[in-house]
Every structure is written in C-alpha cells, then in structure tokens.
TIMI-804395 format. One record per atom (N, C-alpha, C): residue number from 1; residue in three letters; x, z, y. Coordinates in Angstrom, 3 decimals. Atoms other than C-alpha are relative to their C-alpha. Example, Ala and Ser with C-alpha at 12.3 -4.5 7.8 and 13.67 -1.06 7.14 Angstrom:
% residues 2
> num,residu,X,Z,Y
> 1,ALA,0.890,0.000,-1.190
> 1,ALA,12.300,7.800,-4.500
> 1,ALA,0.900,0.000,1.200
> 2,SER,-0.820,-0.060,-1.190
> 2,SER,13.670,7.140,-1.060
> 2,SER,-0.770,0.730,1.090
//
This chain:
% residues 141
> num,residu,X,Z,Y
> 1,GLN,0.741,1.026,0.041
> 1,GLN,-8.493,-8.016,6.540
> 1,GLN,-1.051,-0.102,-1.539
> 2,GLN,1.135,-0.044,1.221
> 2,GLN,-11.258,-8.666,3.535
> 2,GLN,0.470,-0.560,-0.850
> 3,ASN,-0.742,0.115,1.248
> 3,ASN,-8.951,-10.165,1.540
> 3,ASN,0.851,0.900,-0.338
> 4,ASP,-0.498,-1.561,0.331
> 4,ASP,-6.931,-6.860,1.494
> 4,ASP,-0.908,0.651,-0.871
> 5,ILE,0.685,-0.944,0.934
> 5,ILE,-9.749,-4.912,0.439
> 5,ILE,-0.506,-0.791,-1.317
> 6,ASP,0.568,0.938,1.560
> 6,ASP,-11.119,-7.677,-2.399
> 6,ASP,1.095,0.111,-0.693
> 7,ILE,-1.008,-0.075,0.896
> 7,ILE,-7.575,-7.724,-3.642
> 7,ILE,0.011,1.647,-0.449
> 8,ALA,-0.117,-1.449,-0.056
> 8,ALA,-7.421,-3.582,-3.525
> 8,ALA,-1.087,0.121,-1.311
> 9,TYR,1.267,-0.791,0.609
> 9,TYR,-10.777,-3.220,-5.000
> 9,TYR,0.091,-0.966,-1.580
> 10,ASP,0.126,0.554,0.968
> 10,ASP,-10.537,-6.234,-7.963
> 10,ASP,1.453,0.582,-0.824
> 11,PHE,-1.015,-0.948,0.592
> 11,PHE,-7.190,-4.128,-8.601
> 11,PHE,-0.631,1.480,-0.711
> 12,ALA,0.219,-1.146,0.213
> 12,ALA,-8.676,-1.089,-8.965
> 12,ALA,-1.187,-0.106,-1.626
> 13,ARG,0.565,0.279,0.959
> 13,ARG,-11.538,-2.725,-11.371
> 13,ARG,0.551,-0.161,-1.607
> 14,LYS,-1.044,0.498,1.231
> 14,LYS,-8.721,-4.125,-13.630
> 14,LYS,0.404,1.093,-0.816
> 15,TYR,-0.634,-1.469,0.224
> 15,TYR,-7.359,-0.514,-14.112
> 15,TYR,-1.246,1.267,-0.749
> 16,ASN,1.268,-1.140,-0.163
> 16,ASN,-10.957,1.261,-13.824
> 16,ASN,0.467,1.099,0.611
> 17,PHE,-0.220,-1.011,-1.001
> 17,PHE,-9.621,3.123,-11.248
> 17,PHE,-0.859,0.243,0.999
> 18,GLU,1.047,-0.140,-0.956
> 18,GLU,-11.802,4.411,-8.399
> 18,GLU,0.911,-0.531,1.203
> 19,LEU,-0.786,0.513,-1.195
> 19,LEU,-11.011,2.742,-5.083
> 19,LEU,-0.111,1.029,1.234
> 20,VAL,0.233,-0.899,-1.209
> 20,VAL,-10.501,5.288,-1.823
> 20,VAL,0.743,-1.137,1.081
> 21,ILE,-0.409,0.431,-1.621
> 21,ILE,-10.222,3.743,1.744
> 21,ILE,-0.039,1.080,1.037
> 22,VAL,-0.513,-1.114,-1.366
> 22,VAL,-8.512,5.746,4.355
> 22,VAL,0.038,-1.033,0.926
> 23,PRO,0.033,1.074,-1.042
> 23,PRO,-9.470,3.545,7.641
> 23,PRO,1.023,0.144,0.998
> 24,ASP,-0.468,-0.281,-1.426
> 24,ASP,-7.128,3.276,10.412
> 24,ASP,-0.860,0.458,1.060
> 25,LYS,0.862,-0.162,-1.189
> 25,LYS,-10.097,2.746,12.737
> 25,LYS,-1.300,-0.357,-0.747
> 26,ILE,1.100,0.106,0.788
> 26,ILE,-13.608,3.743,11.481
> 26,ILE,-0.898,-1.316,0.585
> 27,ASP,0.932,1.194,-0.472
> 27,ASP,-15.316,1.056,13.699
> 27,ASP,0.359,-1.344,-0.667
> 28,ASN,-0.436,1.312,0.321
> 28,ASN,-13.353,-1.815,12.211
> 28,ASN,-0.944,-0.088,-1.682
> 29,LEU,0.520,-0.279,1.275
> 29,LEU,-15.397,-0.780,8.702
> 29,LEU,-0.983,-1.118,-0.128
> 30,LYS,1.266,0.989,-0.254
> 30,LYS,-18.455,-2.842,9.978
> 30,LYS,0.667,-1.457,-0.159
> 31,ARG,-0.251,1.326,0.099
> 31,ARG,-16.516,-5.910,10.193
> 31,ARG,0.013,-0.432,-1.446
> 32,TYR,-0.390,0.363,1.557
> 32,TYR,-15.937,-5.806,6.075
> 32,TYR,-1.298,0.122,-0.765
> 33,SER,1.155,-0.138,1.474
> 33,SER,-18.020,-6.388,3.014
> 33,SER,0.569,1.094,-1.004
> 34,ILE,-0.671,-0.907,1.114
> 34,ILE,-17.406,-3.210,0.947
> 34,ILE,-0.830,0.258,-0.633
> 35,PRO,0.986,-0.534,1.116
> 35,PRO,-18.922,-2.377,-2.458
> 35,PRO,-0.371,1.181,0.382
> 36,ASP,0.854,-1.144,-0.196
> 36,ASP,-21.131,0.707,-2.370
> 36,ASP,0.987,0.810,-1.062
> 37,SER,-0.571,-1.142,0.877
> 37,SER,-18.744,2.251,-5.136
> 37,SER,1.686,0.320,0.225
> 38,VAL,-1.285,-0.234,-0.589
> 38,VAL,-15.623,2.132,-2.880
> 38,VAL,-0.466,1.304,1.011
> 39,LYS,0.008,-1.037,-0.693
> 39,LYS,-15.154,5.691,-1.274
> 39,LYS,0.536,-0.261,1.342
> 40,ILE,-0.868,-0.065,-1.487
> 40,ILE,-14.169,5.905,2.513
> 40,ILE,0.280,1.498,0.255
> 41,ASN,-0.360,-1.378,-0.395
> 41,ASN,-12.366,8.854,3.284
> 41,ASN,0.413,0.296,1.443
> 42,ASN,-0.623,-0.472,-1.419
> 42,ASN,-12.275,9.870,6.963
> 42,ASN,0.636,1.019,0.217
> 43,PHE,-0.870,-1.273,0.091
> 43,PHE,-11.081,13.061,6.414
> 43,PHE,1.167,-0.175,0.000
> 44,ALA,-1.394,-0.214,0.424
> 44,ALA,-7.900,12.443,5.201
> 44,ALA,0.907,-1.057,1.555
> 45,ARG,-1.094,0.870,-1.326
> 45,ARG,-6.962,9.863,8.526
> 45,ARG,-0.026,1.587,1.203
> 46,GLU,-0.395,-1.025,-0.990
> 46,GLU,-7.424,13.506,10.836
> 46,GLU,0.936,0.846,-0.629
> 47,ASP,-0.788,-1.183,0.899
> 47,ASP,-5.669,16.023,8.136
> 47,ASP,1.109,-0.675,-0.988
> 48,ILE,-1.159,0.226,0.436
> 48,ILE,-2.379,15.268,7.158
> 48,ILE,0.206,0.361,-1.334
> 49,GLU,0.066,-0.478,1.282
> 49,GLU,-2.296,17.648,4.311
> 49,GLU,-0.969,-0.298,-0.863
> 50,TYR,1.015,0.400,0.902
> 50,TYR,-5.322,16.492,2.985
> 50,TYR,-0.066,-1.578,-0.401
> 51,ARG,-0.486,1.319,0.186
> 51,ARG,-3.986,12.798,3.201
> 51,ARG,0.866,0.214,-1.355
> 52,ALA,-1.159,-0.325,0.744
> 52,ALA,-0.716,14.192,1.517
> 52,ALA,-1.223,0.071,-1.434
> 53,LEU,0.942,-0.616,1.251
> 53,LEU,-3.336,15.840,-1.531
> 53,LEU,-0.521,-1.109,-0.494
> 54,LEU,0.361,1.319,0.614
> 54,LEU,-5.166,12.401,-2.060
> 54,LEU,0.691,-0.663,-0.259
> 55,TYR,-1.204,0.748,0.441
> 55,TYR,-1.875,10.638,-2.344
> 55,TYR,0.407,0.410,-1.203
> 56,SER,-0.424,-0.689,0.981
> 56,SER,-0.848,12.944,-4.761
> 56,SER,-0.744,-0.286,-1.188
> 57,LYS,0.907,0.074,0.886
> 57,LYS,-4.099,12.516,-6.741
> 57,LYS,-0.162,-1.509,-0.412
> 58,SER,0.321,1.421,0.435
> 58,SER,-3.849,8.707,-6.867
> 58,SER,0.785,-0.494,-0.992
> 59,LYS,-0.618,0.933,1.275
> 59,LYS,-2.984,6.412,-9.550
> 59,LYS,1.372,-0.773,0.772
> 60,VAL,-0.757,0.547,-0.489
> 60,VAL,-1.344,4.424,-6.987
> 60,VAL,-0.532,-0.398,1.479
> 61,ASN,0.665,0.069,-1.201
> 61,ASN,-1.355,3.932,-3.172
> 61,ASN,0.432,-1.283,0.858
> 62,ILE,-0.142,1.270,-0.218
> 62,ILE,-1.898,0.709,-1.819
> 62,ILE,-0.016,-0.107,1.944
> 63,PHE,0.183,-0.417,-1.616
> 63,PHE,-0.563,0.210,2.203
> 63,PHE,0.237,-1.562,0.405
> 64,MET,-0.763,0.594,-0.837
> 64,MET,0.179,-2.252,4.864
> 64,MET,1.452,1.110,0.306
> 65,ASN,-0.987,-0.865,-0.648
> 65,ASN,3.671,-1.278,6.650
> 65,ASN,-0.538,0.725,0.758
> 66,SER,0.439,-0.643,-0.722
> 66,SER,2.552,1.621,8.140
> 66,SER,0.722,1.508,0.011
> 67,GLY,-0.520,-1.544,0.185
> 67,GLY,3.721,5.417,8.769
> 67,GLY,-0.367,0.685,-0.850
> 68,PRO,0.704,-0.387,1.122
> 68,PRO,1.340,6.575,6.546
> 68,PRO,0.784,-0.035,-1.442
> 69,SER,-0.671,0.527,1.326
> 69,SER,3.117,4.485,3.650
> 69,SER,1.038,0.812,-0.364
> 70,ILE,-1.400,-0.945,0.566
> 70,ILE,6.196,6.855,3.571
> 70,ILE,-0.529,1.470,-0.628
> 71,ILE,0.808,-1.166,0.739
> 71,ILE,3.912,9.757,2.552
> 71,ILE,0.295,0.288,-1.508
> 72,PRO,-0.010,0.106,1.286
> 72,PRO,3.862,9.094,-1.011
> 72,PRO,1.067,-0.167,-0.873
> 73,LEU,-1.486,0.179,0.613
> 73,LEU,7.699,8.654,-1.576
> 73,LEU,0.533,1.790,0.255
> 74,PHE,-0.530,-1.655,-0.057
> 74,PHE,7.845,12.769,-0.369
> 74,PHE,-0.817,0.893,-1.331
> 75,ILE,0.369,-0.645,1.060
> 75,ILE,5.595,13.519,-3.248
> 75,ILE,0.125,-0.321,-1.470
> 76,ASN,-0.258,0.517,1.163
> 76,ASN,6.504,13.848,-6.981
> 76,ASN,-1.018,-0.863,-0.997
> 77,ASP,0.631,0.777,0.487
> 77,ASP,5.269,11.245,-9.191
> 77,ASP,-1.202,-1.115,0.846
> 78,ALA,1.285,0.994,-1.385
> 78,ALA,3.070,9.196,-6.222
> 78,ALA,0.672,-1.315,-0.647
> 79,LYS,-0.537,1.337,0.030
> 79,LYS,3.526,5.663,-6.491
> 79,LYS,-0.623,-0.630,1.133
> 80,MET,0.283,0.563,-1.007
> 80,MET,3.329,3.445,-3.409
> 80,MET,0.380,-1.515,-0.290
> 81,ILE,-0.105,1.344,0.211
> 81,ILE,2.664,-0.335,-3.021
> 81,ILE,0.201,-0.392,1.632
> 82,VAL,0.354,0.350,-1.408
> 82,VAL,3.380,-1.904,0.528
> 82,VAL,-0.099,-1.493,-0.049
> 83,VAL,0.075,1.472,0.083
> 83,VAL,2.086,-5.328,0.766
> 83,VAL,-0.104,-0.892,1.188
> 84,LYS,-0.500,0.774,-1.261
> 84,LYS,2.957,-8.152,3.399
> 84,LYS,1.125,0.685,0.530
> 85,PHE,-1.086,-0.680,-0.373
> 85,PHE,6.117,-6.098,3.640
> 85,PHE,1.013,-0.993,1.066
> 86,ALA,-0.506,0.540,-0.805
> 86,ALA,8.307,-7.559,6.442
> 86,ALA,-0.837,-1.256,0.723
> 87,ASN,0.607,0.839,-0.510
> 87,ASN,5.573,-9.895,8.033
> 87,ASN,0.123,-0.393,1.396
> 88,GLY,-0.654,0.485,-1.321
> 88,GLY,6.879,-9.807,11.509
> 88,GLY,-0.149,1.435,0.722
> 89,GLY,-0.067,-1.133,-0.835
> 89,GLY,6.874,-7.649,14.287
> 89,GLY,1.273,0.991,0.300
> 90,GLU,-1.329,-0.708,-0.356
> 90,GLU,9.366,-5.563,16.145
> 90,GLU,0.740,0.319,-1.089
> 91,ASP,-0.972,-0.572,0.910
> 91,ASP,10.547,-3.436,13.512
> 91,ASP,-0.599,-0.056,-1.466
> 92,ASN,0.087,0.485,1.497
> 92,ASN,9.072,-5.183,10.182
> 92,ASN,-0.162,-1.223,0.006
> 93,ASN,-0.409,1.301,0.073
> 93,ASN,10.935,-8.458,10.275
> 93,ASN,1.248,-0.057,-0.751
> 94,PRO,-0.914,-0.177,0.868
> 94,PRO,13.480,-9.454,7.846
> 94,PRO,1.280,-0.017,0.855
> 95,SER,-1.178,-0.661,-0.509
> 95,SER,16.354,-9.347,10.550
> 95,SER,-0.045,1.046,0.239
> 96,TYR,-0.225,-1.624,-0.392
> 96,TYR,15.726,-5.968,11.683
> 96,TYR,0.076,0.508,-0.973
> 97,LEU,-0.188,-0.713,1.452
> 97,LEU,15.445,-4.562,8.305
> 97,LEU,1.525,-0.209,-0.531
> 98,LYS,-1.164,0.252,0.563
> 98,LYS,18.631,-6.197,7.358
> 98,LYS,1.061,0.737,1.044
> 99,LYS,-0.814,-0.600,-0.945
> 99,LYS,20.509,-4.915,10.746
> 99,LYS,-0.195,1.120,0.025
> 100,ARG,0.390,-1.289,-0.220
> 100,ARG,18.654,-1.496,10.978
> 100,ARG,0.400,1.106,-1.495
> 101,LEU,-0.078,-0.486,1.471
> 101,LEU,18.548,-0.769,7.020
> 101,LEU,0.809,-0.332,-0.950
> 102,GLY,-0.787,0.321,0.937
> 102,GLY,20.652,-2.911,5.309
> 102,GLY,-0.750,-0.553,-1.003
> 103,ILE,0.659,0.606,0.899
> 103,ILE,18.006,-4.415,3.230
> 103,ILE,-0.289,-1.508,0.354
> 104,LYS,0.300,1.734,-0.207
> 104,LYS,17.391,-8.086,2.907
> 104,LYS,-1.320,-0.369,-0.949
> 105,ILE,1.242,0.679,0.530
> 105,ILE,14.485,-10.085,1.620
> 105,ILE,-0.074,0.372,-1.792
> 106,GLY,-0.152,-0.086,1.206
> 106,GLY,13.528,-8.922,-2.035
> 106,GLY,0.478,1.222,-0.463
> 107,ASP,-0.450,-1.338,0.749
> 107,ASP,15.378,-5.770,-2.281
> 107,ASP,-1.207,0.961,-0.344
> 108,GLN,1.032,-1.056,0.596
> 108,GLN,13.353,-2.835,-3.619
> 108,GLN,0.857,1.518,0.142
> 109,PRO,-0.467,-0.989,-0.426
> 109,PRO,15.193,0.098,-1.780
> 109,PRO,-0.721,1.592,-0.209
> 110,LEU,0.567,-1.479,0.146
> 110,LEU,12.504,2.828,-2.712
> 110,LEU,-0.327,0.080,-1.831
> 111,LEU,0.546,-0.022,1.389
> 111,LEU,11.932,1.921,-6.429
> 111,LEU,0.365,1.621,-0.727
> 112,ARG,0.288,-1.183,0.818
> 112,ARG,13.319,5.228,-7.734
> 112,ARG,-1.397,1.125,0.719
> 113,LEU,1.100,-1.241,-0.359
> 113,LEU,11.032,7.184,-5.419
> 113,LEU,-1.553,-0.074,-0.072
> 114,GLY,1.322,0.589,0.571
> 114,GLY,8.168,5.240,-6.649
> 114,GLY,-0.556,-1.077,1.167
> 115,GLY,0.491,0.789,-1.131
> 115,GLY,7.556,2.667,-3.904
> 115,GLY,0.919,-1.601,-0.394
> 116,TYR,-0.486,1.229,0.406
> 116,TYR,7.678,-1.026,-4.107
> 116,TYR,-0.426,-1.009,1.117
> 117,TYR,0.411,1.021,-1.072
> 117,TYR,7.639,-3.775,-1.485
> 117,TYR,-0.335,-1.480,-0.651
> 118,LEU,0.252,1.080,0.323
> 118,LEU,5.726,-7.073,-1.832
> 118,LEU,0.050,-0.676,1.275
> 119,TRP,-0.754,1.028,-0.950
> 119,TRP,7.959,-9.200,0.623
> 119,TRP,-1.011,-1.016,0.435
> 120,LYS,0.593,1.026,-0.351
> 120,LYS,5.776,-11.448,2.760
> 120,LYS,0.627,-1.295,-0.385
> 121,GLN,-0.694,1.423,0.321
> 121,GLN,8.350,-14.260,2.107
> 121,GLN,0.403,-0.229,-1.321
> 122,ILE,0.215,0.265,1.525
> 122,ILE,8.345,-14.014,-1.589
> 122,ILE,-1.294,-0.128,-0.456
> 123,VAL,1.330,-0.021,0.330
> 123,VAL,4.611,-13.428,-1.950
> 123,VAL,-0.917,-0.294,1.321
> 124,PRO,0.638,0.315,-1.054
> 124,PRO,3.056,-14.943,1.013
> 124,PRO,-1.548,0.030,-0.049
> 125,ASP,1.342,-0.178,0.066
> 125,ASP,-0.505,-14.787,-0.196
> 125,ASP,-0.164,0.653,-1.369
> 126,TYR,-0.294,-0.696,1.166
> 126,TYR,-0.158,-11.909,-2.725
> 126,TYR,-1.580,0.028,-0.659
> 127,ASN,0.859,0.004,0.540
> 127,ASN,-2.768,-11.405,-5.210
> 127,ASN,-0.293,1.363,-0.969
> 128,VAL,-0.139,-1.064,0.880
> 128,VAL,-4.139,-8.963,-7.910
> 128,VAL,1.266,-0.041,-0.713
> 129,GLU,-1.102,-0.039,0.902
> 129,GLU,-1.502,-10.043,-10.137
> 129,GLU,0.979,0.289,0.392
> 130,ASP,-1.084,-0.232,-0.685
> 130,ASP,1.155,-9.613,-7.544
> 130,ASP,0.145,1.769,-0.035
> 131,VAL,0.111,-1.567,0.129
> 131,VAL,-0.166,-6.039,-7.336
> 131,VAL,-0.039,0.780,-0.929
> 132,SER,-0.443,-0.569,1.225
> 132,SER,-0.406,-5.474,-10.898
> 132,SER,1.142,0.220,-0.417
> 133,ASN,-1.591,0.019,0.283
> 133,ASN,3.223,-6.628,-11.449
> 133,ASN,0.880,1.222,0.523
> 134,ALA,-0.660,-0.753,-1.109
> 134,ALA,4.361,-4.444,-8.644
> 134,ALA,-0.047,1.257,-0.550
> 135,TYR,0.631,-1.440,0.424
> 135,TYR,2.103,-1.221,-10.219
> 135,TYR,1.052,0.102,-1.675
> 136,LYS,-0.663,-0.231,1.437
> 136,LYS,3.806,-2.294,-13.994
> 136,LYS,1.531,0.456,0.383
> 137,VAL,-1.257,-0.392,-0.370
> 137,VAL,7.498,-2.318,-12.317
> 137,VAL,0.139,1.592,0.249
> 138,LEU,-0.239,-1.655,-0.439
> 138,LEU,6.767,1.235,-10.803
> 138,LEU,-0.247,0.835,-1.142
> 139,ASN,0.273,-0.792,0.746
> 139,ASN,5.468,2.662,-14.033
> 139,ASN,0.967,-0.154,-1.177
> 140,ASP,-1.071,-0.237,0.814
> 140,ASP,8.418,1.285,-15.712
> 140,ASP,1.146,0.750,0.030
> 141,ASN,-0.990,-0.553,-0.243
> 141,ASN,10.780,3.091,-13.793
> 141,ASN,-0.027,1.517,0.024
//
C-alpha cells in the first residue's frame, strides 16, 4: 500500500539510508507514487542468492509477513522488521500463531536472530516512530 511505501521512505530518510524495494509484482508499482531516489530491484525477485546478498548488505529489511521475510534470520547481523504481523489470513492470525507456534500477541521470538514483529493488534496503524523503535530494539540486542 502507498502508506507502507511512505513510511519506509520516511524511515530511510530519517536515518539517511537508501531505500531499495524488491517488488512482489512489478505491475503493481505503477499504482504507487515512489520517489525517484528509491531504487527498485527486480533482479532480487528472480535470484534468491542475490536477494540474500541484498538483505545482508541492508541496514534493516522491512517486510509484510511473507516467505522472503525469514531470509534475513539466516544471515549474520542482518535485521528484519515485519509490519502488520498477525493481520489475518489462514496462517497469519493470533489464534493460529498461538496454536501452531506457541506465540501470543506481543511476543518477540525472533529478537535474538535479528527479527522484530510489529503486531497489528498492538500497532494497528504503524508509523515511522514504530519502525524506528523496532530498529532501536534490534540494535540494542
């Protein structure tokens, strides 16, 4: 969504980071207003090794809950923030996560691996400060 792009962009500007977007669907990009300074990396969509390399060089990787979101967990010193975590869906809702994984709303089971969840139930309308706070927690661990 446009709001997610805007928040990622503002977060990157706050820390003087370069924002790189790896789009799920290239055709969807035309629906969004993306500043010229943002890099779109289509190659990382097709090549998992290149994607892992990109994630390893990033200061932090911001995702919606998805398969690629776990890749940084296997890379030394990589950081990952998942926004809108547990926002619904068959395998991304609080009851499923409690039953299958034993985690409840607010838990941070991936913190030691460099991962942080912004739970939808705690931060329903996340913003730049929420992402910044998650980034600070990741850097403090």
